N, C-alpha and C positions, 0 to 999 in steps of 0.2 A: 730320423735323426734331427736333433734340435738345430735351429739356425743360430749362428753366432751373432751376438748383438753387434760387435765390431772387433777389430784386431788391435790390441794395444800397441803392437809394433808400429802401427801407422799413426800414432799420436792420439788415439781415442782413449778416453778414460771413463770409469764409472766411480764416482766419488761418494755415492750413498748406497744404502741397502735398497734392493728392489722392493717394490710395494706390491702386495697381492690383494686382489679384490675380485670376487665373483668369477673365478676361473681364469683371470688374466693377471699376468705379471708385468708390471710397469718398471722400466729402467731408463734413467736419464743418462745422456752421454755428454761428456765435457771434453775439452781439448783446445779451448780458444787460444792458448799460447802456441799451438801448432797450426792455427788457422782452421780448426775443425768447427763446423756449424753445430751448435748444441741442438739436441733433440730428445724427444721422449719416444721410446719404443715399447709397444705392447706385444706381449707374446702369449700364446696359448699355454696355460700352465701344464696341461697334460702332454702336449706334443713338443713344446718348445719352438713351434713355428711362429715367425713374425706375423702378427695380424695387421699392424699398421705402424707408421712412423709419423710424428708431427714435429716439424722443425720449430725452434724457438723464435726464429726470425725469418721473414720472407727473403728469398734470394732476389737479386736484380732481375727484373722482368716479371716477377710474381706480384700479385696484388699486395700493396703495402710496401713493396721493396724500394719505392722511391719517396717515401714519406719524410726522410731525413737525409737529403743528399750529402754525400761525402764532400768535404772541402767547403761547406757552407758555414756561415755563422748566423744562421737563422735565429737561434735562441740566445745569441750573445752579441748583438750588434755593437754594443759599447765596448766589448772586450774581445776582439777577434781571437779565435782559438781557445777560448775559455773552456768550452765543453768538448774539445777535440778528444781528450782521453776517454770521456764518457761515450761519445759517439763511436769511437774506434772499438772500445771494449764491447759495446752492445751490438754493433752492426757489422763489424769487420772481423772480430776474433772469436766468434762462436758463442758468446754470452753463456759461460758455464753455469751460472746460477739460475738461468731460465726466467729472468725477470719479465721478459716480454712474451713468454710462451702463450699466455692466454689473454693478450692485450685486446684482441677483437671481442672476446666474450665479456671482458671487463667493461669495455666501452659500451657494449650493448646493454649490460646490466645497469650501467650508470645512466644511460638514456631512459630506460624504463623507470629507474628511481626518480629521475627528474620529472617524468610525466606523472608519476604517482604523487610526488610532493606538490604538484600543481593542483591536486584535488584534495583539499584539506580533510574532508570527511573520510575519504578512503584511506588517506595517510594515517589519520588518528585511529581508525578501526584496525588497520594492519599493525600499527605500533602496539596497541593494546593486546592484540592477539599474539604478537611476537613475545612481549613480556610475559603474558600469561602462560605461553607455551614453553618458556625457557626453564621453568621449574627450578631444579637444584642448580642449574648452570647460570643463575642470574648474575649480572655484573655486580650487584650490591654484595652478594655473598662472596664472590670471587675477590672483590676489593677488600672486604673485611678480613678474609683469610690471609691475603697478602700482607695487609697492614699488621695483623697479629703474628703470623707465623714466619714471615720472611723479613719484613722491614722493622719489626719490633716497635711499632708506634701505636699510640692510642688515638681514637677519633676525637676531634674537637667538637664540643657541643655547638649546636646551631641555635643562634639566638632568635 
């Protein structure tokens, strides 16, 4: 029998369609308005059994759970309380849109990007390979299509 992702009677919600990839169904959980911690759940597509869960935010006592302490004005010293709604929404009420779900991996990728940028020859090589490998999905083509088909504007000549 399949595992239930959660029970909506307890304030949990699923506001988007599940995503399937390589035999796994991924489903996000929301419910911040009820104090629910947002999370991503992975289920085996054949059995419906839960394979793992990843919370969008660390709980108190978990690594990263003390990075933005409640009641502080660390980021708004000139205007106390300015970011309180943002803080509370992200860290206390379940963060339904999962903005911070992959923060650690984002920071790690950003660190590697900084290291690469510090090596100009490697940066240039990778940039050229990236553009060459983008093929039909180049930004120039995408911008030209948006300009023509969506925005109905014509490009300006470059002098």
